[in-house]
N, C-alpha and C positions, 0 to 999 in steps of 0.2 A: 200608277203606282210605281215607285222607284224599284229598280232591280239591281241588287248587289250580290255578286257571287264570289266565292273564294276557292281556289284550287291550290293544293300544297303537294309538292313532290319531295320526298325524303331520300337522301343519299347517305350511304354508310361509309364511314372511315374507321379503320382498325389499326391500332399501333401497339406493337409489342417489341420490346428490346431484349435481345438475348445474345449470347456469345456466338459469333459466326462459326459455322461448322468447319470451315477451313482452318480455324485456329485451334480446333480441338484435337485431342488424341484420337487415334483410330482403334481404340480398344473397344470392340463391339462384335456382336454376333447377331444371329437371328432372334435371340431371346434376351440380350442385355446390351447396355451401352454405358461406358465410363467416360464422361466428357472431360475429366481432369483428374490428375493424380499428384502424389507428393511422397516424399520420404518421411515416414512417421514412426519408423522403428529401426533398430540396428544397435550396434555397440560392440564392445570388445572386453575381454577379461585380461587385465594387466596384473602380473604377479612378480614377486621377487622372493628371496629367502625368508622375508619377515612380514610380508603383507600381500593382500590380494584385493584388487579393485574391479568391481563389475560396473561398467558404464553403459548407458543406453542413449539413443537418440529418440526423444519423445516429441509428440505433437500436442497442440492445444486441445482442451476438452471439446468433444464433439457436441455442439449445441448452438442454438441461435440466440443472439442478444439483440433486442430491438428497442426502439424508442418511437416517438411520433414521427421522426424524420429519417431514420436509418435502420438497417438490419445488418448484423455481422454474422456470417455463417462460419463457425469454428470447427476444427477437426479436419477430416479428409476434405480436400479442396472441393468446394461445392459448386456445382453448375446446375442450371435449370433449363431443360428443354421446354420452353413455354408454349402454352396453348391459350388462345383467346378468340372467341367467336361471338358474333352478334347476328341475330336473325330478326327481321321485322315481318310481322304478319301481313302488313300492307306497306308498300312504298309510295303510294299515291292516295291522297285523301282529298275528298271534295265536301265542302261544307254546304254546298247548294245555294239556293236563293235565300237571302237573309230577310228578316222582317223585324219591326220594332217590338213585336210582342213575344219574342222567344229568343233563346240563346241556341245557336247552331253549334253542333259538336261532331267531331269525327276522331277516331282513335286508331292507334296501331300498338301492337304488343311487341316490345323489345325483349328478346330472350337471350340471356348472356351466360356464357360458360368460360371459366378460366381456372387454371391451376396455380396462378400466381399467389404466393404466400401472403402478399400484402394487398391482394384484391384488385379492384378495377374502379375506373371513373367513367361514367357516361355523360357526355356534355354535347351542347350544340357547338359545332366547329365554325360554321359560317351560315349567313342568311343572305339570300339575294332575291330581288323581285320587289313587288309592292304589297303592302298590307294595310290594315286599318290601324287606328291609334292603339298603341300598346296599353294593356291594362295596368293600372298603377295602384289600385286600392285592394288588391288581393282577390277580387272576384269579378268575373265577367258577368254583367247584369243586363237583362233585357231592357231596351229603351235607351241604353247608352252605347255610344260607339266605343267598343273595347275588343281587344284581340289578345289571346294569350294561350298558355299551355298549362295543363295540370298533370301531375304524375301520381299514379297509384301503384303500390307494390311495397314489399317489405323493406326495400333499400332506397326509397325515394328521397330526394334531397330537400323537398319542401312540401307543404300541405295546402298551399293556396294557389290561386291562378297567378302565373308570372308572365310578364312580357317576353316575347320571343326575341332573343338576342344572342349574338356570338359569345361564346365562353360561358353560357349559362349551364351550370352543373345540374343534371337531371336526376342522377342516381349514383350511388357509390357504395362500396363495401370493402372492408379491410381484411379480406381473406378469400380463399378459393370458393367458387360458387358453381352449382350445377343447375342448369335450366332456371336461372333467376329471371322471372317474368316481371317486367315493369311496363305498365300501360301508360302511353303518352296520349293525352286527349287534347286536341286543339279546339279552342272555343272562339266564337265570334258573335258579336251583336252590333246592331246599328241604332242610331237615333233618327228622329225625323229630319235632322239637318245633315245626315250623312250623304256624301256624294255617290250617286248611283254609278255602277260600273263593274267590271270584272277585275278581280285582284288575284294574283298568283305569286307564289314564293317557292324557292328551292331551299330547303333546310338540310344542311349536312350534319349528320350525327357522328361524333367522334367517340370511339371506345378505346381507352388506353389502360394498360396494366400499371398498377402503382409500384414505383420503385424508389 
């Protein structure tokens, strides 16, 4: 009987872009921090024997203006002390010995937190090592040589089994999230013609704040 096994190691990468602290004002204490400031008020009263003028220095309305590709923060100069975290319930998955009569599966839960107003994107950054033939019909099926990933969670990017490849988006959301749990299930199956052996891959997961 042929023996085919797969081992997968997951590595985390996190990317968040923010204003360097060295470039920020030092207006802070133990209970507050103002990362940026501006002149938004002021003025003078100008008078003569026949008129009086009251002038002011005003700022733009304090609000956010957004579209699908940008966000403008108006009013007091806006800065954001960003936070972005990703935790995996397991960083090493083993699909075990495969057979033609069943689909092998192993999963890890990615828990995401961010305060970014425009949310996050979780994707596969890179893949190295050897694997079976990537699934192409949307479902890893027993009896066929196929290998892929499925995602379950409120913010998953797809609902079918997808081939594992660099830049594949797994989940995303356009706003802050707290303990957003997305389950990544790696699946594999073989056919009677599959080459026996041990396969292993290193998959780098990239989590980035949307800007």
